[in-house]
N, C-alpha and C positions, 0 to 999 in steps of 0.2 A: 319360102312355105316348105324348104325342104328340113332348114334345120329344124321344124316341130317337128317333123317325122321321124328324123334319126336320133334326135338325141332320149335319150331315157328319160325323159321332160316331156317328149310325144304325148298329147293328151288321149289321143287314141289307147296308148296305154296306160296313161292314168283311171280310164274310165274304164277300162275292164275289168272284169272281176276279180282279178290276182291281184291287182293293183291295190284297187278299192276296198280290198280287206284290211291295208295298214291305214287309212284315212278315211272312209267313211262307214255308215249303218248299211245295214242292209237294205233298210226303206229308204235310204236315199241313194245307193247307190241302184234300187231297183229304176229308179226314177232316170236314172243318168244314162244307164243302159238302154232306157227304153228312148230317149232321146238324142243319143249318139250324133247323128248328123249337126243336130243346131249346137250341141257342145263343141263339135270339133269346126264347126264353121265359124262359130263368135271364138273361137282361140285362134284360128285362122289369121281375125282380122285385126288381131292385135299385132300383125306382123306385116302383113301385104294387103292391101283392097284389092279383089277378086275381080273379076268382071263375072255378068250373070251367066254365060256359057262356063266358065271356069268354076262358079258355084254347083252348075247343074250337073257337070263332069264329076266334082267332089263328091258331092250328093249321090251321085248314080253308084260309083265307086264302094263309099260307105254302105250303101244299101249292101251290096255286093259282100262287102265285108263283114258286117254283123251276122248276115246270114249265112258268111262259113262258119264264122264264130261259134254264134248258136250251134250247128249242127254239131262241128268239128269239135271244138274247144270247148266248151263247157262241160262237156263227159270228162276231159280231164281233169277239169276244174272238181268236179264233182269228186271225182276217184282222191285227188288229193285232202277234198276236206275230210273225206272216209275216215283216208289213214289219221289223218288230225286226232278227229272225232275216238277213234278208238285208241290214242296213242296212250298210254299211262304216262302220265305225263312226271311222276317221281323216278321213272325209269329211263328218261328221255338223256341221250346222250346225244358227246358231239357227233359222232358220225351221222345218228337220227338227223340231226339240223343239217349238218352236209347234205345230205341224201335232198331232203327238204327244199332245202335253195337250189339247188341243181335242177331238181324238177319245176321251179319256180320258172328260172333262165329260158327253162327249156320252152316254156309256155312262150317269154317275150321270143325268144328265136323263131318259133314256129310263124308267130305275126306279122316279126320282122321280114320275113323270106315271104310270105304271102301277099304283103300290103309294097314291097318294093316294087315289082311291075308297075302298079299304079302310081307308085311316089315317084318314078321313071318319066311316065307319060305327063303328069301334072306339073312336075318342075318344068320341062321342057314345052310347055306351053307359059312360060313368063315371062312377060316382055322384058326390056332393058332399065323403062321407067319402075316396072315391080321387082327386078330384082334389086338394083337403087334399094328401094323402099326397103324391101326385105333387111338389105344388111345392114344399111341405118336402124331400123326397130331393132335390130339385131345384137347392135353396138350398144343401144342404148340400154337393153336388157343386160348387158356383160355388164356396164359402167356400174350400174343400179345391183348386183350381184357383190362385186366386188368393194363396191361404199359400205354395203348391208355386213359383211361379213370383216371384212378387214376393220373397220375400224371399233370390233368388238374387242377388249382385252380378254387373256385367257380367264380371266374369273368369270366375265360375262359368258365368256363361249361355253363355260360347265355347266352354269345356270340351262345355258339351252338345252343342252346335252339331258344335263337330269330331267328339266320337265319334257321333253320329251319323250324319254326311257321312263318315266316314271306316267305319263299318260296312257303310253301303250301297256304300261303293266296294271294299269288301272280297268281298262280297257276289259283286257281281256284274262284277268287274277279276279278283278275287282278290289277289297282290300290289300294294301299289301303291311306286311309283317315285317317288327322292327329288323328283324334278322336281315329278312331280306333287302332290306331300306340300305344296310350296312353294305349289303353286298352291289345293291346301284351306286352308293357313293365310292368305292373303289372302284368298280365299272369307270365311272364319268372322270378320277382324276387318271384316270390311265388312256383315256382317248388321246390320241395324237390328231392335231388341226391340221389339215389340209387344206385348208381355203387359199393359201397361194398356187399348191399346186393345181386347183382346180381353175383358177385365173387362167395361169399357162397352157394348161389341158382348152378353153373355149378361146382362147387366143390363136393358138394351132387350130384348133377346129375353124374359126372363122377364114383364117386365111386361105386353110383347103378349101372350103365353099367357095371363096370367093377367086381361089385360081379356078375350080371346076368349070362355075358360071363364063370363065375370061377364056375357058377354054371349048366351050359347048359347041362349036363346030368343029370339032374333032369327037369323032360318037363313041370310038372304041374307049377313049380314055375318058369320056364323058359320062360311059355306062357305068365303066369298071372302078371309077374311084364314089361316084355316087352308091352304088353298090356294095362297096367297100364300107362308106361312112356311114351308112344307115342300120346294116347289120355285124359291124364290129369295132365301135365308138372305142373300145377298151382297148384296142389298140394304137390308138392315138396319144393314150395317157402316157405323163411325163413317165418315167422309171420310180421317180421319187415316190408317185399318188398311187402308182401301181402296188409300191411294198403298204406304205403306210394304210391302204385299204385292206389290203392282207391282213395287217397286224389287228389293224381294226375290226376285221371281221373276227380272227381267230379269237379275241378278247370279249364280243360280244358273243360270239360262241359260248366260250367259258364261262361266262358270268350266266348267262342264262339256264345253262345247265344245273349252276348253283342255286340259282332261283327256284326252280322245279322241284331241285334235291330237298327242297324244305315247305314245298305246297301243301296245304291243309286241304281238308275233303271237301270246303267249302267251296275253295279256288277250285277244286276239279270242278265240280259240277257248273261255276260259272262260266270258265273256258267251255267244258262241253255245250251250254246254255248259248253260247256267241257263236260254235262252229256249228252248230244245229240250225242255227236263225240262218244261216248262208248258205247251208246243204239244201236248207227248205226252198230260198230261193234263187239254187242253180237249177233244180229240179222244176220247179213252176217255170223258170225263163227256157229251160228245152223244149215246153209242151205248149207255150204259146203260139 
């Protein structure tokens, strides 16, 4: 269960509104947010079978985390959404994007820090059989990822990137102009593939998790390693992955600024309508 909490694929982070902005509609996000415990338990079962007592403990921890998130974190999301709503899209620059990305990362850091003691407690309750089951399922998931992305040719990977970018643009801006489409194509053609580095990262993480569980009788090492893996997974990235991610991030920011520099009034209205819907949702969730 530890792995799901520590990686950026952790489902709690997926259902918290900041990440939901990237994948779900506000209506769907509301449903998921209100059923956080069920969503997480379903996700956990993909990796390890919990006992009834463990499920009860997890549910209690999630209820506490959800209450904290509602009262302490949603106001931060509301503030960021308001900043985005007020922004003049055609005047957005790279510095603004970097600032907003850092604000989003701060949301994730606070959540990770808050959840770490609960992750520690729950992970300590796993039996040897559960740990073996978890490692086995984790390995299987990693192998599936490797097969999925390693089998793609460079051309297929570019189509995948382009589909994702275009989907997000259509969602946030509505229709895309021919000029913007050219920018997208240039963006896609310059993205560096990083699937091999991600495979190496996953292997390294899996090995460290295995070692951590093997040394669970050493409480100082166990707690220190768990805290590190939960809160600083990027520190385990291979150097080549870190460099590629940074270059791809810079490319994305420059491309987004170029696209926003060509937005029409209709696209600006579309963007604000989308942000407004999320603002209303965040406000509604805070008073429930």
